[in-house]
N, C-alpha and C positions, 0 to 999 in steps of 0.2 A: 730726470727734475724730482725726484723720489730720493736720491742720493742727496740733493740740494736740501732738500728739508730736512734730512737726516741732521747733515754738518750744523745747521742752522740751529736746529735745537740741542744738540751737544753745545755749542759754543755758548747760549742762554744759558742752557743749567749750570755750565761752568763759571761763568763769568757772575750768577747768582750766587752761587756756594761762595765765592770769594767776596763778593759784596756783603752775604749776612755773615762770615766769619771776622771782616775786619769790622762791622758794626756791633756786634755782641762782645769785640775787645777791649771796648771802650766805653765808659761812663756815661751818663746822658749830658755832661756839662760839661763832658772833655773838649780842648781845645783841638784835642789829635783827633775825636771822633767827628767833629767839624769838617776838618780838613780832609779824613779818609771818606764822608759825604760827597765832598766836592769831586775829588780824584775819581771816587766812582760812579759819582753821576756823570763824570767826562767817559768814563770807560764803558757805561751802560749805553751811554747815546752811540758812541763809536761801536759798540757791538751792535748794537740795532742797525746801525745804516748798513755794517758790515754782512748783517743776516739780510737784508732787504736785497744786497745787490746777488749774496749768493742764491735768493729765491727768482731774480729778474732772468730771464734767460739772457744766453749769449750772443751774441753778433751773427755766430754760426745758425744757432738751432732758427733766429728770427729768418734767416734766408734759407732755409730748410722749408722751414712752415709756408715761407710765399711760396716754394716751387712748387710745393704739395698743392695750395692752393689753386696756383693757377691752373698746373695738370688737372686739377677735378674740374674747374672752370671751363678747361679745354673740350673734358668729356661728355660734361652735361651739354654744352653747346651742338656740340657732335649730334650727341642722343635727339637734341630736340629737331636739329637741321634733318636727322634722317627720319623723324615722326612725321614731320613735314612733308617730306619727299613721298614716304611712303601713302600717305592720306592723299595726296594728289594721283600719284597712280592708282590708287584704289579707285577714287573718283573716277578717273579717266577708265578705269577699265569696266566699271559699273553702266558708265553711259554709255560706251560700245556695247556691251552686251545687250543694252535696249537696241540698238540698232539691230543687232543679230538675230532679234527675235521677231524684229518685222522682218527681216528677211533672212533667215536660218540658212540658206546657201553659200552667206559670207563667210568665208576665211578672211580674219582683220588681223593688220599688225600695229595697234596702236601707237605711237609715241610723239613725243614733244618735239615741239619750234625749236631746233636747235643754232640756227641762225638763218637773221634775216638776211634777202640779194640787194645792198644797196644803191645798185645801179640798175636792180629791175624794177621798171616802170608800172607793174603787173602784178607786185604782190607776191613773186617767190620766194620760196625760202627751204630752208634744207631742213630736214625731219631726223631723231639720234634712230631711226631703224635703215640698215641694209643688207648686202646680199647676204651678209651671215644668218639672218632672220629669214631670208626667202623672198627679199624684194628685188624685183627685177625692173629695167626701164621698159617703161607703158605702161606698168602698171596704175589702175585706179585710183585717187586719193579721195575719200570724203571724210565729213566731220558730223557732227550731230546733225546738224540741219540740210544737209545735201552734199552735191559734188562739189571740190574744191576743185580740181586736176588730176594732172600725171604725174609719174615719175618721167625724169627724163636723163638722169645717171643716176650711179649709186656707188659706192665703194663699202667696205666691209660692214661699217659702223655706221653708215648715215644715207642719205638720197636726197636730191634735189628734185622740188617738185616746182612746176610750171602750173600755173592758175588760168582759167577758163578765159581769162582776161589774155592771156599770152598769144600773140599772133602765130598761126600753123595750129592751133586747137581746135579740132570741130568735132563732136559728138551730135549722135544720131540722136533724135530725141521727139516725143509727142506731145501733143495737149492732152493734160489727163481729163478735162471735160469733154473735149470732142473729138478723140483721138485722131487729129490732124497729125502730120508728120512734118518735120524740116530738120534744119542743119543750124545746131547753136555754134556759134563761135565767137572770138574775140575780135572788136573792129573797132578802131580809135579806142582803147582804152574802156570800151560800153560791151555789152554782151547782147548779142540781137541771134533771133531766130530766122533763119533765111529761107528760102525754098518754099514757100508756101504757096500752095497750090491757088489757081483762082478762084475756087470754088474754098478756100479756105473758112472754117467759122470761128477762127481764133480772136479769143477777145480780150479786151485790157482784164484783170485780176485774175485769169486763167494759172494754175498750176501747170507748168513743163516739167517733164520727167525722162529720164533715159530711156530710149527705146531696145537698148540691147544688141542692135543691126550692130554688125560687125564684131560682135567678141571683143571688144575693147573694152566698153563700160560695162557692168552688172544692168540688168533692167530695172526702170521702175525706181530710178533715185531721183530726187527731187533734185531741181536744177535752178529752178527760180521762177516768178509771177513776170506774167505781160504786164509789164508797164505802160505801154505805148505800143502804139500799131502806127509804122509808116509806109511812106511808097517811094522807092528807089526811082529818082528822077531818069537816071538812065535808061533804063528799061520799063518802067512805070511796075513794074513788081512789087508785094507786097512784102514786108517782114515787120518782126514785132523786136521792141526792145525791152529786155529783162533784166528785172531787179534780181540779181543772184541773190539764192538760198544762205550763201557763205560768206563772211564777212572776213575778208580774205586777209586786209592787212589787219583785223583782230583777234586773228586765230593764235592760240597757243599749244596746239596740240591737234593730232588729225588721225587717220589711219590707213593702211597701204591695205588694197585691197587684194589678198594674195591669190585667190580664186573666189570663185563665185559657179552654184549650178542651179538655184531657184531663184525666182522672181519674188519679188516684195518692194514694199515703198520703204525707201530709206530718205529720211531727212523728217522735219517738224512741218505743219500746216498750219 
């Protein structure tokens, strides 16, 4: 662009010199002076147009500028996306740091939900943490509010999670208010606590926690609250219908429990 400005200036100075020379060569009333003025006026207009064209960017320069702006825009978009992702990751890590303060013996691997299982009627999903991070089949999975379920399969970079509602999931549990014990399992899409004793004092509103028996799930993780007490008509035994602490369908992140050594309450009351 600098060379174009220099060319334009040189052209204008040259034409101005020609114009002044011609005007000074004739008298004020000379017909030749009038003719020369008309000619030089046209030359001046042509030179001005030529100078403007010299100052305008070429098609090639416009394309280069457009490509440069596209590259800068793409870089800014990527930086913004990276910033938002980092913000989400930091928020997730801090939330699970809070859980670890309640249960300092937990070793957690937080991860985002990477995929929902469309054919799973019980809210199963995949997490972006796998065997490369120490995740194993059978590991417990928790979220900020409490117990989610367990890992049922892994690959190097992800794992598949079955929620508490899934058939075959059984969790040893206790009533946080009365210490009555039982087994929490999924039943027809609901979460129930069975095997209550005849003298059970479990009541509506009680918080149900993992007991830690069996060593599969860490102790004293919140499972849910008692929503209703019922009697099984087949054997007249009592069971509790629970409202899960975790919203399985709405989860966007969770953490795999890699190991645990100490007791603590995990979840929001």
